[in-house]
C-alpha positions in Angstrom: -6.5 10.4 -26.1 -2.7 10.8 -25.8 -1.6 11.7 -22.3 1.7 13.4 -21.6 4.4 10.9 -20.7 7.0 11.9 -18.2 10.3 10.2 -18.0 10.8 7.7 -15.1 13.3 10.1 -13.5 10.5 12.7 -13.0 8.3 10.1 -11.3 11.2 9.0 -9.1 11.9 12.6 -8.1 8.2 13.1 -7.4 8.3 10.1 -5.1 11.4 11.6 -3.4 9.7 15.0 -3.0 6.6 13.3 -1.5 8.7 11.5 1.0 10.6 14.7 1.9 7.2 16.5 2.4 5.9 13.6 4.6 9.1 13.9 6.8 8.6 17.7 6.9 5.0 17.3 8.1 6.2 14.8 10.8 8.9 17.3 11.9 6.3 20.1 12.0 3.9 18.1 14.1 6.6 17.2 16.5 8.4 20.5 16.8 5.6 23.0 16.3 2.5 21.1 17.6 4.4 19.3 20.4 3.4 15.8 19.4 6.0 13.3 20.6 6.4 10.4 18.2 5.9 6.9 19.6 8.1 4.0 18.6 5.8 3.0 15.6 5.8 6.6 14.4 9.6 6.6 14.4 9.6 3.3 12.5 7.2 4.8 9.9 9.5 7.8 9.5 12.4 5.5 9.0 10.4 3.7 6.3 9.5 7.0 4.6 13.2 8.0 4.7 14.3 4.7 3.2 11.7 4.9 0.5 12.7 8.5 -0.2 16.4 7.6 -0.5 15.5 4.8 -3.0 13.4 7.2 -5.1 16.2 9.8 -5.0 18.9 7.2 -6.0 16.6 6.0 -8.8 16.1 9.6 -10.1 19.8 10.4 -10.0 21.1 7.0 -11.3 18.6 6.8 -14.2 19.4 3.1 -14.7 17.8 -0.1 -13.4 14.4 1.5 -13.3 12.6 -1.8 -12.5 15.0 -2.7 -9.7 14.6 0.6 -8.1 10.8 0.4 -8.6 10.7 -2.9 -6.8 13.0 -1.7 -4.0 10.9 1.5 -3.5 7.7 -0.5 -3.6 8.9 -3.0 -1.1 10.1 -0.3 1.2 6.8 1.5 1.0 4.9 -1.8 1.6 7.0 -2.4 4.7 6.1 1.1 5.9 2.5 0.3 5.1 2.6 -2.8 7.3 4.0 -0.8 10.2 1.2 1.8 9.7 -1.4 -1.0 9.7 0.0 -2.4 13.0 -0.2 1.1 14.4 -3.8 1.5 13.3 -4.6 -1.9 14.8 -3.1 -0.9 18.1 -5.1 2.4 18.1 -8.3 0.4 17.7 -7.7 -2.2 20.4 -10.0 -2.1 23.5 -8.3 -0.3 26.3 -7.7 -3.5 28.3 -5.8 -5.1 25.4 -3.4 -2.2 24.6 0.2 -3.2 25.3 1.8 -1.6 28.3 3.8 1.5 28.0 7.5 0.7 28.1 10.5 2.8 29.0 11.3 5.7 26.7 13.3 5.1 23.6 16.3 7.0 25.0 16.5 4.6 27.9 16.0 1.6 25.6 18.8 2.7 23.3 21.2 3.1 26.2 20.4 0.0 28.2 19.1 -2.7 25.8 20.6 -4.6 22.9 19.8 -3.3 19.4 17.6 -6.4 18.7 15.4 -5.6 21.6 15.2 -1.9 20.6 14.1 -2.8 17.1 11.6 -5.3 18.4 10.1 -2.5 20.6 10.0 0.0 17.7 8.2 -2.5 15.5 5.8 -4.0 18.0 4.6 -0.7 19.6 3.7 0.2 23.1 0.8 1.7 25.0 1.7 5.2 23.9 1.1 4.1 20.3 -2.6 3.6 21.0 -3.1 7.3 21.8 -4.6 9.3 19.0 -3.3 12.9 19.4 -4.2 14.4 16.1 -6.7 13.8 13.3 -7.5 15.3 9.9 -10.9 14.7 8.4 -11.5 12.1 11.1 -8.4 10.1 10.2 -5.4 9.6 12.5 -1.8 10.1 11.5 -1.1 6.4 11.0 -4.1 6.2 8.6 -2.8 9.1 6.5 0.7 7.5 6.6 -0.8 4.2 5.4 -2.5 6.1 2.5 0.8 7.8 1.7 2.7 4.5 1.7 0.2 2.8 -0.6 0.4 5.8 -3.0 4.2 5.6 -3.0 4.0 1.8 -3.6 1.6 2.5 -6.5 3.9 5.1 -7.9 6.8 2.7 -7.7 4.9 -0.1 -9.3 3.7 2.2 -12.1 7.4 2.7 -12.9 7.9 -1.0 -12.9 5.1 -1.5 -15.4 6.1 1.3 -17.8 7.5 0.2 -21.1 10.5 2.4 -20.8 10.3 3.9 -24.3 10.6 7.6 -24.5 8.6 9.7 -27.0 
């Protein structure tokens, strides 16, 4: 059976479109549903943004397919690791959840950048709260699935033979 082969550019643009849709859903949940993102949520959004920019650059540039595929895959896997940390925090017993720290606005104004980044990647007590689910899965679980799918899409582009029919 001969399947239709798309050019790598199409797949890279599909990855970019998926990232844009994920960011749009995050904005919708924040603006329309009133869900305030925790530090780990913001970190995941930044990883989605970085992955999307790499996919977009790959689609526009149309050269160095394997390099872009590796970069996009790494970016997606970094995002997946942040999602896994978030899921882990959400499943900690209540007495083991990290304490809630000051808001990110305060931290950005009064702490060095290194401390702010550490807070954003380690999570706080507010990261343990599950505000929304779909089919019984929380936002970080859905985000993890999205990151793994994006990484698979990137690695599919790495493994393609690059010959056009």
